N, C-alpha and C positions, 0 to 999 in steps of 0.2 A: 451097450448102445449100438444100434445097427448103423450101417453105412448110410441108409436113407435119412436117419435122424441127423447124423453128422453133416451130410450134404445140406439138409434144410437149415441147420444152425449156421453153417458157414455162409450160406446165401443170405439169411436174415441179417447176420452181423454185417456182411458186405453191403447190404441195402441201407442199413442204418448209418454206416460210415459214409456212404455215398450221399445220403440225404443231408448229413451234417456238412460235408464238403460243399454241396450244392447251395445250401442255405448260407454258408459263409461267403460263397461266390456272389450270390444275389445281394447280400448285405454290403459286400465290398463295392459292387457296382452302384448301389443306392447311396452309400455314404461318400465314396470317392468322387463320383460323377465325372470321372475322366480316366483315361488310360493311365494306369500306374503299375508299379512292380507288384503290388498286392493283387490287383485285378488280374493281371497276366498270370501270376503264380496260382491263384485259386481257380482260374479257368482251366489251366493245364491240369491241375490236381483233380478237379471235378470230372473233366473229360476222360482222363486216364483211368481214374478209379471207376467211373461209370462203364467204360469199356471192359475193364476187368470183371466188374460185378455182373455185367450182362453175359460175358463169356464163361463165367465160372460153372454154371450147370452143364453146359455142353462139354467143356474141358474135363469136368469131373466124370461125366459119362464116358468120354473117350479114355480117360486114364484108368477107368475100371476094366477096360478091355485087356485081353492078353497081348503081350508084345511090348518090348522096351520103347518102341517109337511112340506109343500112346502115353507112356509115363513121361517121356522126354517132352512131348507136346505140352503137357501140363506146366512144366517148369519153364520151358523155352518161350511160350507165349507171354507169360508174365514178365520174364526177363526182357523180352523185346519191347513190350509196352512200357516198362520202366525206363529202358534205354531211350526209346523215342520220346518219352515225356521229359527226360533230362535234356535231350537235344532241343526240343521245342521250347522248353522253359527258357533256356538261355538264348536261343535263336530269336524268339519273340521279343525278348528284352533288347537285343541288338537291333532288330528290324524297327522297333518302335522307339528306339533311342531312349530307353529307360535305364536308369541305374539299377543294378541288381541289389535288392534289399536283403536284410538279414532273413526275413521270412522266405524270400525266394531261395536263398542258400540253404535254409533249413529244409524246405520242401525238396530241393535238389538232393540234399544229403539223404533224406528219407527214401527217395526213389533209388539212390545208389545202394543204400543199406538193404532195401527190399530185393533188388536185383542180385546183390551179393549173396544174401541168404538163400534165395531160390537156386542160384548156380551152385553154391557150396552144398546145399541139401541134395541136389541131384547127384553130384559126385559122391557125396557121403553115402547115399542110399543105393545107387545103382552101379557105381564104379568100384568104390572101395568096400562097399557092403558092411559098413561099421555101425551105422545108426547113431553115431556120436552127436550129430546135430539135430536129432529128431525134436528134442525139447526146444532148442533155439528156433527151429522152424515153426513148430506148433504154437508156441507162445509169442515168438518175436514178431512175426508178420502181423497178427492182429494187434499186438501191443503198439507197434510203430504206428499203425493206422489209427488206432484209438487215441493215442497220446498226441498225435499231430493236431487234433482238433483244439484241445485246450492250449497247446503250445502256440498255435497260430493266434488264438484269441488274446493270450497274454502279450505276445509280441506286438500285435496290432494295437492293443490298448496302450502299451508302453510307447509305441511310435506316435500315437495321437497325443498323449501327454507331452512327449518331447517336442512335438510341433507347436503345441499351444502354450508352452512354457513362456512366461513373460521374460522378455529380454531386459536385463538390468544394466544400467549404464555403469561403465567402469570409471571410477573416479581416481585420478592420478595425483 
């Protein structure tokens, strides 16, 4: 499989995940009808993932160039976006006086895991030259992004069920 094919597959997968995140965000706005932890979390997730998806072709082209700085840019830009996303996720919750939900913490953890994998992979590949984390990077990043979609849906449905659960009177 040629690099052009790999690049195209990565970009297509990234676009599909972005579309799923964006649809979840739109649905959250439609159903919540107010600022909530869910809306904030999905907005940050969609914007951060959209930025990464948009930058992927350019970064991939740069990373294909000779020189360690270009390889570093590939990893560093994604780590920076993940870090900014974590900051904004919790900053928006604080600014808008929203309690941080389980979904927000799961999304924050996903950003942290993605940034960690990117950072460790750079060190593994270009500093220690071991390639030990190649599979973790190759499969971990897409898996985290893909698994986040059903995880958010399940947690959202569970949250809706918990909110609409009838309150039973306690008899003493």
